[in-house]
DSSP file (Angstrom, degrees, kcal/mol; ACC not computed):
  #  RESIDUE AA STRUCTURE BP1 BP2  ACC     N-H-->O    O-->H-N    N-H-->O    O-->H-N    TCO  KAPPA ALPHA  PHI   PSI    X-CA   Y-CA   Z-CA
    1    1 A M              0   0    0      0, 0.0    44,-0.1     0, 0.0    43,-0.0   0.000 360.0 360.0 360.0 148.8   -3.0   -9.0   34.3
    2    2 A S        -     0   0    0      1,-0.1    96,-0.0     0, 0.0    44,-0.0   0.206 360.0-118.4 -54.9-178.6   -0.8  -12.0   34.0
    3    3 A D        +     0   0    0      4,-0.1     2,-0.2     5,-0.0    -1,-0.1  -0.207  57.8 131.6-134.5  52.4   -2.1  -15.5   34.0
    4    4 A T  S >> S-     0   0    0     93,-0.1     4,-2.3     1,-0.1     3,-0.7  -0.470  74.3 -98.5 -84.4 166.9   -0.6  -17.3   36.9
    5    5 A I  H 3> S+     0   0    0      1,-0.3     4,-1.6     2,-0.2     5,-0.1   0.864 127.1  55.5 -55.6 -33.5   -2.7  -19.4   39.2
    6    6 A F  H 3> S+     0   0    0      2,-0.2     4,-2.3     1,-0.2    -1,-0.3   0.841 105.5  52.7 -68.8 -32.6   -2.8  -16.5   41.7
    7    7 A H  H <> S+     0   0    0     -3,-0.7     4,-2.1     2,-0.2    -2,-0.2   0.887 108.3  51.0 -63.6 -40.0   -4.2  -14.3   38.8
    8    8 A K  H  <>S+     0   0    0     -4,-2.3     5,-3.1     2,-0.2     6,-0.9   0.840 108.0  51.0 -68.6 -34.0   -6.9  -16.8   38.2
    9    9 A I  H ><5S+     0   0    0     -4,-1.6     3,-2.3    -5,-0.2    -2,-0.2   0.954 109.7  51.1 -72.3 -49.5   -7.7  -16.8   41.9
   10   10 A M  H 3<5S+     0   0    0     -4,-2.3    -2,-0.2     1,-0.3    -1,-0.2   0.906 111.9  47.2 -49.9 -43.4   -8.0  -12.9   41.8
   11   11 A R  T 3<5S-     0   0    0     -4,-2.1    -1,-0.3    -5,-0.1    -2,-0.2   0.470 113.9-121.0 -81.0  -0.2  -10.2  -13.2   38.9
   12   12 A R  T < 5S+     0   0    0     -3,-2.3    -3,-0.2     2,-0.2    -2,-0.1   0.741  75.8 127.7  68.9  22.9  -12.4  -15.9   40.6
   13   13 A E  S   <S+     0   0    0     -5,-3.1    -4,-0.2     1,-0.2    -5,-0.1   0.667  76.4  24.8 -85.3 -15.7  -11.7  -18.2   37.8
   14   14 A I  S    S-     0   0    0     -6,-0.9    -2,-0.2    -9,-0.1    -1,-0.2  -0.980  94.5-107.0-140.6 145.7  -10.5  -21.0   40.2
   15   15 A P        +     0   0    0      0, 0.0     2,-0.3     0, 0.0    -6,-0.1  -0.349  38.3 169.0 -73.6 152.4  -11.7  -21.2   44.0
   16   16 A A        -     0   0    0     -7,-0.1     2,-1.5    -2,-0.1    14,-0.1  -0.970  44.9-105.8-152.1 161.6   -9.5  -20.5   46.9
   17   17 A D        -     0   0    0     12,-0.3    12,-2.0    -2,-0.3     2,-0.3  -0.667  43.0-163.6 -91.9  87.6  -10.1  -20.0   50.6
   18   18 A V  E     +A   28   0A   0     -2,-1.5    10,-0.3    10,-0.2     3,-0.1  -0.489  18.9 175.3 -73.0 129.7   -9.7  -16.3   50.7
   19   19 A V  E     +     0   0A   0      8,-2.6     2,-0.3     1,-0.4     9,-0.2   0.611  68.0   5.1-108.9 -19.8   -9.2  -15.0   54.2
   20   20 A Y  E     +A   27   0A   0      7,-1.6     7,-3.3     2,-0.0    -1,-0.4  -0.961  61.5 165.3-163.2 142.9   -8.6  -11.3   53.4
   21   21 A E  E     +A   26   0A   0     -2,-0.3     5,-0.2     5,-0.2     2,-0.2  -0.953   0.9 163.9-157.4 154.6   -8.8   -9.0   50.4
   22   22 A D        -     0   0    0      3,-2.2    -2,-0.0    -2,-0.3     0, 0.0  -0.760  61.9 -72.2-149.2-160.5   -8.9   -5.3   49.7
   23   23 A E  S    S+     0   0    0     -2,-0.2     3,-0.1     1,-0.2    21,-0.0   0.701 129.8  41.3 -79.8 -18.1   -8.3   -3.1   46.6
   24   24 A H  S    S+     0   0    0      1,-0.3    20,-3.1    19,-0.1    21,-0.4   0.746 120.3   3.1 -96.6 -29.4   -4.4   -3.8   46.9
   25   25 A L  E     - B   0  43A   0     18,-0.3    -3,-2.2    19,-0.1     2,-0.3  -0.983  50.9-139.9-160.4 160.0   -4.1   -7.4   47.7
   26   26 A I  E     -AB  21  42A   0     16,-2.5    16,-3.2    -2,-0.3     2,-0.4  -0.962  13.8-161.7-125.6 145.6   -5.7  -10.7   48.3
   27   27 A A  E     +AB  20  41A   0     -7,-3.3    -8,-2.6    -2,-0.3    -7,-1.6  -0.988  18.0 160.3-132.2 137.6   -4.8  -13.4   50.9
   28   28 A F  E     -AB  18  40A   0     12,-1.9    12,-3.0    -2,-0.4   -10,-0.2  -0.968  43.8 -85.1-147.8 160.7   -5.8  -17.0   50.8
   29   29 A R  E     - B   0  39A   0    -12,-2.0   -12,-0.3    -2,-0.3    10,-0.3  -0.393  46.2-112.7 -65.1 143.9   -4.8  -20.4   52.3
   30   30 A D        -     0   0    0      8,-2.8     8,-0.1     1,-0.1    -1,-0.1  -0.591  15.7-139.7 -80.3 139.7   -1.9  -22.3   50.5
   31   31 A I  S    S+     0   0    0      1,-0.3    -1,-0.1    -2,-0.2    -2,-0.0   0.639 101.5  39.4 -75.4 -14.9   -3.2  -25.5   48.9
   32   32 A A  S    S-     0   0    0      6,-0.1    -1,-0.3     0, 0.0    -2,-0.0  -0.731  91.8-159.0-129.0  78.5    0.0  -27.4   50.1
   33   33 A P        -     0   0    0      0, 0.0     5,-0.1     0, 0.0    71,-0.1  -0.329  20.0-164.4 -67.6 145.6    0.6  -25.9   53.7
   34   34 A Q  S    S+     0   0    0      1,-0.1     4,-0.1     3,-0.1    70,-0.1   0.303  79.6  19.1-105.0  -0.4    3.9  -26.1   55.2
   35   35 A A  S    S-     0   0    0      1,-0.1    71,-0.1    71,-0.0    -1,-0.1  -0.957  95.7 -91.6-158.0 168.3    2.6  -25.3   58.7
   36   36 A P  S    S+     0   0    0      0, 0.0     2,-0.5     0, 0.0    70,-0.2   0.886 123.1  41.0 -59.7 -34.5   -0.9  -25.5   60.4
   37   37 A V  E    S+ C   0 105A   0     68,-2.6    68,-2.1    70,-0.1     2,-0.3  -0.966  72.1 156.7-109.0 117.4   -1.4  -21.8   59.3
   38   38 A H  E     + C   0 104A   0     -2,-0.5    -8,-2.8    66,-0.2     2,-0.4  -0.813   9.9 167.6-143.7 102.5    0.0  -21.0   55.8
   39   39 A V  E     -BC  29 103A   0     64,-2.0    64,-2.8    -2,-0.3     2,-0.4  -0.939  25.1-142.1-121.0 139.1   -1.6  -18.0   54.0
   40   40 A L  E     -BC  28 102A   0    -12,-3.0   -12,-1.9    -2,-0.4     2,-0.6  -0.814   7.0-158.1 -97.0 136.4   -0.3  -16.3   50.9
   41   41 A F  E     -BC  27 101A   0     60,-2.4    60,-2.0    -2,-0.4   -14,-0.2  -0.962  18.8-178.3-115.6 120.4   -0.6  -12.5   50.6
   42   42 A V  E     -B   26   0A   0    -16,-3.2   -16,-2.5    -2,-0.6    58,-0.2  -0.960  21.0-132.0-125.8 132.7   -0.5  -11.5   47.0
   43   43 A P  E     -B   25   0A   0      0, 0.0   -18,-0.3     0, 0.0     4,-0.2  -0.437  13.3-133.6 -74.7 154.6   -0.6   -8.0   45.5
   44   44 A R  S    S+     0   0    0    -20,-3.1     2,-0.2    -2,-0.1   -19,-0.1   0.758  82.9  88.2 -75.3 -22.5   -2.9   -7.1   42.8
   45   45 A V  S    S-     0   0    0    -21,-0.4     2,-0.6     1,-0.1   -21,-0.0  -0.559  92.3-105.5 -76.6 136.2   -0.3   -5.3   40.8
   46   46 A D        +     0   0    0     -2,-0.2     2,-0.3    52,-0.1    -1,-0.1  -0.551  56.0 150.2 -65.7 111.3    1.8   -7.6   38.4
   47   47 A I        -     0   0    0     -2,-0.6    52,-4.1    -4,-0.2     6,-0.1  -0.872  28.9-162.0-140.7 111.1    5.3   -8.1   39.9
   48   48 A A        -     0   0    0     -2,-0.3     2,-0.3    50,-0.3    -1,-0.1   0.879  67.5 -18.9 -66.7 -39.6    6.9  -11.4   38.9
   49   49 A S  S >  S-     0   0    0     48,-0.1     3,-1.5    49,-0.1     4,-0.4  -0.920  73.7 -90.0-153.2 171.2    9.6  -11.6   41.7
   50   50 A M  G >  S+     0   0    0     37,-0.3     3,-1.6    -2,-0.3    38,-0.1   0.848 122.8  65.9 -57.2 -32.4   11.4   -9.3   44.1
   51   51 A N  G 3  S+     0   0    0      1,-0.3    -1,-0.3    -4,-0.0    37,-0.0   0.702 100.7  50.5 -68.4 -13.5   13.9   -8.7   41.5
   52   52 A D  G <  S+     0   0    0     -3,-1.5    -1,-0.3     2,-0.1    -2,-0.2   0.550  83.4 111.9 -90.6 -10.5   11.1   -7.0   39.4
   53   53 A L    <   -     0   0    0     -3,-1.6     2,-0.3    -4,-0.4     5,-0.1  -0.424  57.7-148.3 -70.4 132.9   10.1   -4.7   42.3
   54   54 A Q    >   -     0   0    0     -2,-0.1     3,-2.6     1,-0.1    -2,-0.1  -0.729  24.4-113.7 -98.8 154.6   10.9   -1.0   41.5
   55   55 A A  G >  S+     0   0    0     -2,-0.3     3,-1.1     1,-0.3     4,-0.1   0.769 117.7  60.3 -55.5 -27.9   11.7    1.5   44.2
   56   56 A S  G 3  S+     0   0    0      1,-0.2    -1,-0.3     2,-0.1     3,-0.2   0.506 100.7  58.6 -78.1  -4.1    8.5    3.3   43.4
   57   57 A Q  G X>  +     0   0    0     -3,-2.6     3,-2.1     1,-0.1     4,-0.7   0.157  65.7 116.3-108.5  15.4    6.7    0.1   44.4
   58   58 A A  H X>  +     0   0    0     -3,-1.1     4,-2.1     1,-0.3     3,-0.6   0.854  68.6  64.3 -58.9 -35.7    8.0   -0.2   47.9
   59   59 A E  H 3> S+     0   0    0      1,-0.2     4,-2.2    -3,-0.2    -1,-0.3   0.728  89.7  68.5 -54.1 -24.9    4.5    0.3   49.3
   60   60 A V  H <> S+     0   0    0     -3,-2.1     4,-1.5     2,-0.2    -1,-0.2   0.933 103.8  40.4 -62.1 -46.4    3.5   -3.0   47.7
   61   61 A V  H <X S+     0   0    0     -4,-0.7     4,-2.3    -3,-0.6     5,-0.2   0.908 113.4  56.3 -73.2 -36.6    5.7   -5.1   50.0
   62   62 A G  H  X S+     0   0    0     -4,-2.1     4,-2.3     1,-0.2    -1,-0.2   0.885 105.1  50.3 -61.9 -32.4    4.7   -2.9   53.0
   63   63 A R  H  X S+     0   0    0     -4,-2.2     4,-2.0     2,-0.2    -1,-0.2   0.850 109.9  51.4 -70.6 -30.3    1.0   -3.5   52.4
   64   64 A L  H  X S+     0   0    0     -4,-1.5     4,-2.2     2,-0.2    -2,-0.2   0.938 112.6  46.2 -67.2 -43.3    1.7   -7.3   52.3
   65   65 A V  H  X S+     0   0    0     -4,-2.3     4,-2.5     1,-0.2     5,-0.2   0.919 114.5  47.7 -66.6 -47.1    3.7   -7.1   55.6
   66   66 A V  H  X S+     0   0    0     -4,-2.3     4,-2.3     1,-0.2    -1,-0.2   0.869 112.0  47.1 -65.6 -38.1    1.1   -5.0   57.3
   67   67 A A  H  X S+     0   0    0     -4,-2.0     4,-1.8    -5,-0.2    -1,-0.2   0.897 111.6  52.3 -72.2 -36.6   -1.8   -7.1   56.2
   68   68 A A  H  X S+     0   0    0     -4,-2.2     4,-2.3     2,-0.2    -2,-0.2   0.917 111.3  46.9 -54.3 -48.0    0.1  -10.3   57.3
   69   69 A A  H  X S+     0   0    0     -4,-2.5     4,-2.6     1,-0.2     5,-0.2   0.905 112.3  50.2 -66.0 -41.8    0.7   -8.8   60.8
   70   70 A A  H  X S+     0   0    0     -4,-2.3     4,-2.3    -5,-0.2    -1,-0.2   0.857 110.2  50.8 -59.5 -35.0   -2.9   -7.7   61.1
   71   71 A Y  H  X S+     0   0    0     -4,-1.8     4,-2.6     2,-0.2     5,-0.2   0.932 108.3  52.7 -68.2 -47.7   -4.1  -11.1   60.1
   72   72 A A  H  X>S+     0   0    0     -4,-2.3     5,-1.8     1,-0.2     6,-1.5   0.886 112.0  44.8 -52.2 -49.6   -1.8  -12.7   62.7
   73   73 A K  H  <5S+     0   0    0     -4,-2.6     3,-0.3     4,-0.2    -1,-0.2   0.904 112.2  50.5 -63.0 -42.3   -3.2  -10.5   65.4
   74   74 A R  H  <5S+     0   0    0     -4,-2.3    -2,-0.2     1,-0.2    -1,-0.2   0.856 111.6  49.2 -64.3 -34.7   -6.8  -11.0   64.4
   75   75 A E  H  <5S-     0   0    0     -4,-2.6    -1,-0.2    -5,-0.1    -2,-0.2   0.608 113.8-117.0 -80.8 -13.8   -6.3  -14.7   64.4
   76   76 A G  T  <5S+     0   0    0     -4,-0.8     4,-0.2    -3,-0.3    -3,-0.2   0.636  88.6  96.3  93.1  12.4   -4.7  -14.8   67.8
   77   77 A F     >< +     0   0    0     -5,-1.8     4,-1.7    -6,-0.2    -4,-0.2   0.478  47.1  97.8-110.1   1.1   -1.3  -16.1   67.0
   78   78 A A  T  4 S+     0   0    0     -6,-1.5     3,-0.4     1,-0.2     4,-0.1   0.915  86.6  50.6 -54.7 -44.8    0.8  -13.0   66.8
   79   79 A E  T  4 S+     0   0    0      1,-0.2    -1,-0.2    -7,-0.2    -2,-0.1   0.897 109.4  50.0 -62.9 -41.2    2.1  -13.4   70.4
   80   80 A D  T  4 S-     0   0    0     -4,-0.2    -1,-0.2     1,-0.2    -2,-0.2   0.789 119.7-105.5 -70.0 -24.6    3.1  -16.9   69.9
   81   81 A G     <  -     0   0    0     -4,-1.7    25,-0.5    -3,-0.4     2,-0.3  -0.148  34.8-160.9 119.5 149.3    5.0  -16.1   66.8
   82   82 A Y  E     -D  105   0A   0     -4,-0.1     2,-0.4    23,-0.1    23,-0.2  -0.964  14.6-129.5-151.8 170.0    4.9  -16.4   63.0
   83   83 A R  E     -D  104   0A   0     21,-2.7    21,-2.9    -2,-0.3     2,-0.4  -0.934  10.8-161.6-120.7 143.5    7.1  -16.4   60.1
   84   84 A V  E     -D  103   0A   0     -2,-0.4     2,-0.4    19,-0.2    19,-0.2  -0.986  15.2-178.3-121.0 140.0    6.8  -14.4   56.8
   85   85 A V  E     -D  102   0A   0     17,-2.0    17,-3.2    -2,-0.4     2,-0.5  -0.994  18.6-165.2-138.3 140.5    8.8  -15.4   53.8
   86   86 A I        -     0   0    0     -2,-0.4    15,-0.1    15,-0.2     2,-0.1  -0.908  16.9-154.0-126.3 105.8    9.2  -14.0   50.3
   87   87 A N        -     0   0    0     -2,-0.5     2,-0.5    13,-0.3   -37,-0.3  -0.425   4.2-158.1 -72.5 149.1   10.9  -16.5   47.9
   88   88 A C        -     0   0    0      1,-0.3     4,-0.4   -39,-0.1     3,-0.1  -0.932  53.7 -27.7-134.6 108.8   12.7  -14.9   44.9
   89   89 A N  S > >S-     0   0    0     -2,-0.5     5,-2.6     1,-0.2     3,-0.7   0.103  90.6 -59.4  77.4 172.4   13.3  -17.2   41.8
   90   90 A E  G > 5S+     0   0    0      1,-0.2     3,-1.7     3,-0.2    -1,-0.2   0.827 126.7  57.3 -59.5 -41.1   13.6  -20.9   41.5
   91   91 A D  G 3 5S+     0   0    0      1,-0.3    -1,-0.2     2,-0.1    -2,-0.1   0.762 108.7  49.8 -73.3 -17.8   16.5  -21.7   43.7
   92   92 A A  G < 5S-     0   0    0     -3,-0.7    -1,-0.3    -4,-0.4    -2,-0.2   0.453 126.4-100.7 -88.0   0.1   14.7  -20.0   46.6
   93   93 A G  T < 5 +     0   0    0     -3,-1.7     2,-0.4     1,-0.3    -3,-0.2   0.472  66.9 153.1  93.6   6.9   11.6  -22.0   45.9
   94   94 A Q      < +     0   0    0     -5,-2.6    -1,-0.3     1,-0.2     3,-0.1  -0.560   7.0 164.6 -72.2 128.3    9.5  -19.6   44.1
   95   95 A T        +     0   0    0     -2,-0.4     2,-0.5     1,-0.2    -1,-0.2   0.582  62.7  55.7-118.7 -18.5    7.1  -21.7   41.9
   96   96 A V  S    S-     0   0    0      2,-0.1     2,-2.3    -7,-0.1    -1,-0.2  -0.972  77.8-142.6-117.0 119.0    4.5  -19.0   41.0
   97   97 A F  S    S+     0   0    0     -2,-0.5     2,-0.3    -3,-0.1   -48,-0.1  -0.350  70.4  95.7 -90.3  63.4    5.9  -16.0   39.4
   98   98 A Q  S    S-     0   0    0     -2,-2.3   -50,-0.3   -52,-0.1    -2,-0.1  -0.940  88.3-102.3-140.1 129.0    3.8  -13.4   40.9
   99   99 A L        +     0   0    0    -52,-4.1     2,-0.3    -2,-0.3   -50,-0.1  -0.149  55.6 161.4 -48.3 138.0    5.3  -11.7   44.0
  100  100 A H        -     0   0    0    -13,-0.3     2,-0.4   -58,-0.2   -13,-0.3  -0.985  33.9-131.2-161.6 158.4    3.7  -13.1   47.2
  101  101 A L  E     -C   41   0A   0    -60,-2.0   -60,-2.4    -2,-0.3     2,-0.5  -0.924  17.2-144.9-112.8 125.3    4.4  -13.3   51.0
  102  102 A H  E     -CD  40  85A   0    -17,-3.2   -17,-2.0    -2,-0.4     2,-0.5  -0.812   8.1-162.6 -85.9 133.7    4.0  -16.5   52.9
  103  103 A L  E     -CD  39  84A   0    -64,-2.8   -64,-2.0    -2,-0.5     2,-0.4  -0.984  13.7-177.4-115.2 122.0    2.7  -16.3   56.5
  104  104 A L  E     +CD  38  83A   0    -21,-2.9   -21,-2.7    -2,-0.5     2,-0.3  -0.969  19.8 121.4-122.8 130.1    3.5  -19.5   58.4
  105  105 A A  E     +CD  37  82A   0    -68,-2.1   -68,-2.6    -2,-0.4   -23,-0.1  -0.935  19.6  98.0-163.6-177.3    2.4  -20.1   61.9
  106  106 A G  S    S+     0   0    0    -25,-0.5   -24,-0.1    -2,-0.3    -1,-0.1   0.432  93.2  35.8 101.1  -1.8    0.4  -22.5   64.3
  107  107 A A  S    S-     0   0    0    -26,-0.1     2,-0.1   -70,-0.1    -1,-0.1  -0.957 103.1 -72.3-165.1 163.1    3.4  -24.5   65.6
  108  108 A P        -     0   0    0      0, 0.0    -3,-0.1     0, 0.0   -27,-0.1  -0.430  42.3-165.2 -62.0 132.0    7.1  -24.0   66.5
  109  109 A L        -     0   0    0      1,-0.1    -4,-0.0    -2,-0.1   -27,-0.0   0.525  23.8-142.0 -99.0  -7.3    8.8  -23.6   63.1
  110  110 A G        -     0   0    0      3,-0.0     2,-0.2     2,-0.0    -1,-0.1  -0.012  31.0 -57.7  69.2 176.6   12.4  -24.1   64.3
  111  111 A R    >   -     0   0    0      1,-0.1     3,-1.4     2,-0.0     2,-0.0  -0.619  57.5 -98.0 -94.9 149.2   15.5  -22.3   63.1
  112  112 A F  T 3  S+     0   0    0      1,-0.2    -1,-0.1    -2,-0.2    -2,-0.0  -0.397 107.0  24.8 -63.2 147.0   16.6  -22.1   59.5
  113  113 A G  T 3  S+     0   0    0      1,-0.2    -1,-0.2    -3,-0.0    -3,-0.0   0.490  98.0 104.7  79.3   2.0   19.3  -24.5   58.7
  114  114 A T    <         0   0    0     -3,-1.4    -1,-0.2     1,-0.1     0, 0.0  -0.946 360.0 360.0-119.5 141.9   18.5  -27.0   61.3
  115  115 A P              0   0    0      0, 0.0    -1,-0.1     0, 0.0    -3,-0.1   0.507 360.0 360.0 -62.4 360.0   16.7  -30.3   60.7
């Protein structure tokens, strides 16, 4: 396994507010939230970015999306709405190079490209 902060969280070397985990992924609250609810869903398999995702690994992204949707329903904000984002590389805002999905919710998030 690689040695990003997310891998250290998965190995329990550093603490995190884990909200869900199974054999395929772990989900925890972002330490610098951009919305009232900001949870990261991270696969346990090493994939640095979406550019490194292989066709044979399509289920990895599917599991992240399904887990995020289930979390939104379980926490009661699915009907109000939420956003999921996967950043790919530095220009898109990726700072940790382990594939991960951001789930943002808890307030109106506005449209992309508007202040």
